[in-house]
C-alpha positions in Angstrom: -13.3 -32.1 -39.7 -12.3 -31.7 -43.4 -9.9 -29.0 -44.5 -10.8 -26.5 -47.3 -8.0 -27.8 -49.4 -9.2 -31.4 -49.3 -12.8 -30.2 -49.9 -11.6 -28.3 -53.0 -9.9 -31.4 -54.3 -13.2 -33.4 -54.0 -15.3 -30.6 -55.4 -13.0 -30.5 -58.5 -13.9 -34.1 -59.2 -17.7 -33.4 -59.1 -19.6 -33.1 -62.4 -20.0 -29.6 -63.9 -23.7 -29.7 -63.2 -25.5 -31.2 -60.3 -28.6 -30.5 -58.1 -28.4 -29.1 -54.6 -29.5 -32.5 -53.3 -26.7 -34.3 -55.2 -24.2 -31.7 -53.9 -25.4 -32.3 -50.3 -25.2 -36.1 -50.7 -21.7 -35.9 -52.2 -20.5 -33.5 -49.4 -21.9 -35.8 -46.7 -20.2 -38.8 -48.4 -16.9 -36.8 -48.5 -17.2 -36.0 -44.8 -17.9 -39.6 -43.9 -15.0 -40.8 -46.0 -12.6 -38.3 -44.5 -13.8 -39.3 -41.0 -13.2 -43.0 -41.6 -9.7 -42.2 -43.0 -8.9 -40.2 -39.9 -10.1 -43.0 -37.7 -7.9 -45.5 -39.6 -4.8 -43.2 -39.3 -5.5 -42.8 -35.6 -5.8 -46.6 -35.1 -9.4 -46.2 -34.0 -10.5 -49.2 -36.0 -11.3 -52.8 -34.9 -9.6 -55.9 -36.2 -11.3 -58.3 -38.6 -11.5 -60.9 -35.8 -13.3 -58.4 -33.6 -15.7 -57.5 -36.4 -16.5 -61.2 -37.0 -17.2 -61.6 -33.2 -19.6 -58.5 -33.3 -21.4 -59.8 -36.3 -21.9 -63.2 -34.7 -23.4 -61.5 -31.7 -25.9 -59.6 -33.9 -27.4 -62.8 -35.1 -27.9 -64.5 -31.7 
């Protein structure tokens, strides 16, 4: 979940004019970004070696 303060920071970096569709896209991106940052801070990521192993399994 994103805080109002972080959201305000992101919104301040948006262009002065944008469509509702663009706004929704940007807000979804901000949410995904903040979720990934939180996962990283909580050590909920996998190592590069684990990732390589998973990718190899995809192509079998």
